[in-house]
Residue frames as a rotation matrix with the C-alpha (Angstrom) as fourth column:
MET 1
0.580 0.815 0.000 0.00
0.815 -0.580 0.000 0.00
0.000 0.000 -1.000 0.00
ILE 2
-0.311 -0.670 0.674 1.37
0.643 -0.671 -0.370 3.37
0.700 0.318 0.640 -0.99
PRO 3
-0.119 0.238 -0.964 1.41
0.963 -0.210 -0.170 5.71
-0.243 -0.948 -0.205 2.03
PHE 4
-0.887 -0.169 -0.429 0.66
0.071 -0.969 0.236 8.82
-0.456 0.179 0.872 -0.04
THR 5
0.280 0.957 -0.079 -2.47
0.140 -0.122 -0.983 10.34
-0.950 0.264 -0.168 -1.50
ASP 6
0.348 -0.087 0.934 -2.70
0.927 0.183 -0.328 10.68
-0.142 0.979 0.144 -5.25
GLU 7
0.941 0.037 0.336 -2.28
0.107 -0.976 -0.191 14.44
0.321 0.216 -0.922 -4.85
GLU 8
0.652 -0.747 0.131 0.88
-0.430 -0.222 0.875 13.97
-0.624 -0.627 -0.466 -2.77
LEU 9
0.222 -0.557 0.801 2.31
0.551 0.749 0.368 11.63
-0.805 0.359 0.473 -5.42
GLU 10
0.879 0.283 0.384 1.90
0.463 -0.314 -0.829 14.07
-0.114 0.906 -0.407 -8.31
PRO 11
0.751 -0.636 -0.177 5.02
-0.646 -0.764 0.003 16.23
-0.137 0.112 -0.984 -7.76
ALA 12
-0.074 -0.799 0.596 7.24
-0.468 0.556 0.687 13.16
-0.881 -0.228 -0.415 -7.36
VAL 13
0.301 0.276 0.913 5.67
0.600 0.690 -0.406 11.49
-0.742 0.670 0.042 -10.40
MET 14
0.996 0.080 0.034 6.19
0.079 -0.663 -0.744 14.62
-0.037 0.744 -0.667 -12.50
SER 15
0.407 -0.913 0.002 9.81
-0.776 -0.345 0.527 14.75
-0.481 -0.217 -0.850 -11.36
VAL 16
-0.187 -0.442 0.877 10.41
0.060 0.886 0.459 11.18
-0.981 0.138 -0.139 -12.58
ILE 17
0.639 0.468 0.610 8.60
0.638 0.120 -0.760 11.87
-0.429 0.876 -0.222 -15.86
ASP 18
0.915 -0.338 -0.219 10.80
-0.393 -0.867 -0.306 14.92
-0.086 0.366 -0.927 -16.38
LYS 19
0.068 -0.936 0.346 13.84
-0.640 0.225 0.735 12.71
-0.765 -0.271 -0.584 -15.68
VAL 20
-0.233 -0.141 0.962 12.94
0.374 0.900 0.223 9.98
-0.897 0.412 -0.157 -18.21
ARG 21
0.733 0.655 -0.183 11.45
0.120 -0.389 -0.914 12.29
-0.669 0.648 -0.363 -20.87
PRO 22
0.261 -0.656 -0.708 14.79
-0.835 -0.521 0.175 13.22
-0.484 0.546 -0.684 -22.54
SER 23
-0.733 -0.556 0.391 15.65
-0.313 0.786 0.532 9.58
-0.603 0.268 -0.751 -23.27
ILE 24
-0.015 0.816 0.577 12.16
0.595 0.472 -0.651 8.98
-0.804 0.333 -0.493 -24.67
GLN 25
0.742 0.298 -0.600 12.45
-0.181 -0.773 -0.608 12.11
-0.645 0.560 -0.520 -26.81
LEU 26
-0.297 -0.927 -0.229 15.77
-0.631 0.010 0.776 10.88
-0.717 0.375 -0.588 -28.23
ASP 27
-0.796 0.066 0.602 13.79
0.359 0.852 0.381 8.15
-0.488 0.520 -0.701 -29.98
GLY 28
-0.886 0.425 0.182 11.19
-0.057 -0.491 0.869 10.61
0.459 0.760 0.460 -31.33
GLY 29
-0.082 0.892 -0.445 8.60
0.691 0.373 0.619 10.06
0.718 -0.256 -0.647 -28.62
ASP 30
-0.592 -0.040 0.805 7.28
-0.495 -0.770 -0.402 11.76
0.636 -0.637 0.437 -25.54
ILE 31
-0.501 0.433 -0.749 5.37
0.722 0.686 -0.087 10.94
0.477 -0.584 -0.657 -22.35
THR 32
-0.467 0.462 0.754 2.47
-0.449 -0.858 0.248 12.73
0.762 -0.223 0.608 -20.68
LEU 33
-0.969 0.241 -0.057 0.89
0.156 0.418 -0.895 12.23
-0.192 -0.876 -0.443 -17.27
ILE 34
-0.456 0.886 0.086 -2.83
0.097 -0.047 0.994 11.53
0.885 0.462 -0.064 -17.69
SER 35
0.488 0.660 0.571 -3.84
-0.585 -0.238 0.775 10.83
0.647 -0.713 0.269 -14.08
ILE 36
-0.825 -0.548 -0.138 -2.96
-0.249 0.571 -0.782 9.23
0.508 -0.611 -0.608 -10.76
LEU 37
0.223 0.956 0.191 -5.72
-0.795 0.065 0.603 7.09
0.564 -0.286 0.774 -9.29
GLY 38
0.945 0.224 0.240 -5.33
-0.327 0.693 0.642 4.88
-0.022 -0.685 0.728 -6.24
GLY 39
0.307 -0.923 0.231 -1.56
-0.347 0.117 0.930 4.93
-0.886 -0.365 -0.285 -6.53
LYS 40
0.162 -0.215 0.963 -1.64
0.832 0.554 -0.016 3.89
-0.530 0.804 0.268 -10.19
VAL 41
-0.234 -0.349 -0.907 0.09
-0.208 -0.894 0.398 6.31
-0.950 0.282 0.136 -12.52
TYR 42
0.485 0.473 0.735 -1.59
0.667 0.344 -0.661 6.63
-0.566 0.811 -0.149 -15.92
VAL 43
-0.246 -0.630 -0.736 0.70
-0.246 -0.694 0.676 7.97
-0.938 0.347 0.016 -18.62
GLN 44
0.843 0.452 0.291 0.50
0.182 0.270 -0.945 8.17
-0.506 0.850 0.146 -22.38
LEU 45
-0.322 -0.933 0.159 3.38
0.423 0.008 0.906 7.61
-0.847 0.359 0.392 -24.74
GLN 46
0.722 0.566 -0.398 3.30
-0.024 -0.554 -0.832 9.86
-0.692 0.610 -0.386 -27.78
GLY 47
0.249 -0.616 -0.747 5.06
-0.907 -0.419 0.042 10.47
-0.339 0.667 -0.663 -31.07
ALA 48
-0.170 -0.438 -0.883 7.21
-0.781 0.607 -0.151 7.62
0.602 0.664 -0.445 -32.34
CYS 49
-0.888 -0.173 0.427 6.38
-0.434 0.624 -0.650 5.59
-0.154 -0.762 -0.628 -29.21
VAL 50
0.089 0.990 0.108 2.77
-0.778 0.137 -0.614 5.08
-0.622 -0.030 0.782 -30.34
GLY 51
0.898 0.372 -0.236 2.53
-0.439 0.703 -0.560 1.55
-0.042 0.606 0.794 -31.65
CYS 52
0.005 -0.973 -0.231 6.23
-0.848 0.118 -0.517 0.86
0.530 0.199 -0.824 -31.07
GLY 53
0.484 0.152 -0.862 7.00
0.045 0.979 0.198 -2.71
0.874 -0.134 0.467 -30.08
SER 54
-0.468 -0.761 -0.449 9.29
0.568 0.130 -0.812 -1.47
0.677 -0.636 0.372 -27.31
SER 55
-0.204 0.417 0.886 6.70
-0.429 -0.851 0.301 0.79
0.880 -0.319 0.353 -25.67
GLY 56
0.824 0.517 -0.233 5.78
-0.055 0.483 0.874 -1.82
0.564 -0.707 0.426 -23.04
THR 57
0.234 -0.845 -0.481 9.43
0.905 0.370 -0.209 -2.20
0.355 -0.386 0.851 -22.12
THR 58
-0.525 -0.382 0.761 9.78
0.199 -0.924 -0.326 1.59
0.828 -0.019 0.561 -21.92
ILE 59
0.314 0.744 0.590 6.86
-0.515 -0.388 0.764 1.75
0.797 -0.544 0.262 -19.49
LYS 60
0.940 0.176 -0.292 7.82
0.099 0.678 0.729 -1.19
0.326 -0.714 0.620 -17.26
PHE 61
0.431 -0.855 -0.288 11.62
0.902 0.403 0.153 -1.06
-0.015 -0.326 0.945 -17.25
GLY 62
-0.495 -0.558 0.666 12.11
0.549 -0.795 -0.258 2.65
0.673 0.238 0.700 -17.83
VAL 63
-0.252 0.487 0.836 9.31
-0.410 -0.836 0.364 4.67
0.876 -0.251 0.411 -16.28
GLU 64
0.758 0.646 -0.086 7.84
-0.209 0.366 0.907 2.26
0.618 -0.670 0.412 -13.71
ARG 65
0.368 -0.690 -0.623 11.21
0.818 0.559 -0.137 1.06
0.443 -0.459 0.770 -12.43
GLN 66
-0.619 -0.584 0.525 12.35
0.306 -0.795 -0.524 4.67
0.723 -0.164 0.671 -11.89
MET 67
0.036 0.720 0.693 9.13
-0.589 -0.545 0.597 5.48
0.807 -0.430 0.404 -10.02
GLN 68
0.832 0.263 -0.489 9.44
0.158 0.733 0.662 2.37
0.532 -0.628 0.568 -7.86
THR 69
-0.013 -0.937 -0.350 13.05
0.878 0.157 -0.452 3.21
0.478 -0.313 0.820 -7.05
LEU 70
-0.782 -0.426 0.455 12.61
0.277 -0.892 -0.358 6.94
0.558 -0.154 0.815 -6.43
ILE 71
-0.282 0.766 0.578 9.07
-0.703 -0.575 0.418 7.10
0.652 -0.288 0.701 -5.01
HIS 72
-0.032 0.335 0.942 7.73
-0.841 0.500 -0.207 3.78
-0.540 -0.799 0.265 -3.68
PRO 73
-0.885 -0.444 0.140 8.11
-0.319 0.796 0.515 0.10
-0.340 0.411 -0.846 -4.67
ASP 74
-0.414 0.804 0.426 4.34
0.553 0.594 -0.584 -0.35
-0.723 -0.006 -0.691 -5.08
VAL 75
-0.089 0.358 -0.929 3.88
-0.558 -0.791 -0.251 2.33
-0.825 0.496 0.270 -7.75
THR 76
-0.147 0.140 0.979 2.32
0.695 0.719 0.002 0.90
-0.704 0.681 -0.203 -10.92
VAL 77
-0.499 -0.054 -0.865 2.52
-0.462 -0.828 0.318 2.68
-0.733 0.559 0.388 -14.28
VAL 78
0.032 0.620 0.784 -0.11
0.620 0.603 -0.502 2.11
-0.784 0.502 -0.365 -16.97
ASN 79
-0.945 -0.300 -0.132 0.17
0.060 -0.554 0.830 3.29
-0.323 0.776 0.541 -20.57
VAL 80
-0.007 0.988 -0.156 -3.12
0.049 -0.155 -0.987 4.82
-0.999 -0.015 -0.047 -21.70
PRO 81
-0.461 -0.107 0.881 -3.95
0.843 0.256 0.473 4.05
-0.276 0.961 -0.027 -25.34
HIS 82
-0.978 0.130 -0.166 -4.92
-0.177 -0.934 0.310 7.05
-0.115 0.332 0.936 -27.44
GLY 83
-0.395 0.913 -0.103 -8.67
-0.328 -0.035 0.944 7.59
0.858 0.406 0.313 -27.22
PHE 84
0.190 0.448 -0.874 -8.93
0.620 0.636 0.460 6.16
0.762 -0.629 -0.157 -23.68
GLU 85
-0.751 -0.568 0.335 -7.90
0.152 -0.643 -0.750 9.29
0.642 -0.513 0.570 -21.76
ASP 86
-0.438 0.683 0.585 -11.46
-0.865 -0.498 -0.067 9.62
0.246 -0.535 0.808 -20.38
LYS 87
0.646 0.657 -0.389 -12.02
-0.564 0.754 0.336 5.87
0.514 0.003 0.858 -20.01
LEU 88
-0.363 -0.906 0.218 -9.38
-0.821 0.200 -0.535 4.87
0.441 -0.373 -0.816 -17.46
ASP 89
-0.072 0.419 0.905 -11.81
-0.781 0.541 -0.313 2.46
-0.620 -0.729 0.288 -15.80
GLN 90
0.897 0.426 -0.119 -11.82
-0.391 0.639 -0.663 0.40
-0.207 0.641 0.739 -19.03
ILE 91
0.222 -0.904 -0.366 -8.05
-0.687 0.121 -0.717 -0.11
0.692 0.410 -0.594 -19.02
ILE 92
0.942 0.091 -0.324 -6.93
0.111 0.824 0.556 -3.39
0.317 -0.559 0.766 -17.49
């Protein structure tokens, strides 16, 4: 259980996103925070990352691992497909 509210997590999450963004941009992509709900961080990969076969690896071993190391080990990161920004409850 993450001992922070979603609102308390946001600055730390944004800090990690800002840290990983340059490496994502090197490959022609980008990352945006969509929401934080119940300790789950919903992000969206953009640009060249959309549809890329390595996008799952980027999320799990790049973004999520950094958040687990720098914020809390129970942080989960979910990539939001385009068109689902307002349908987070439908994302598994």
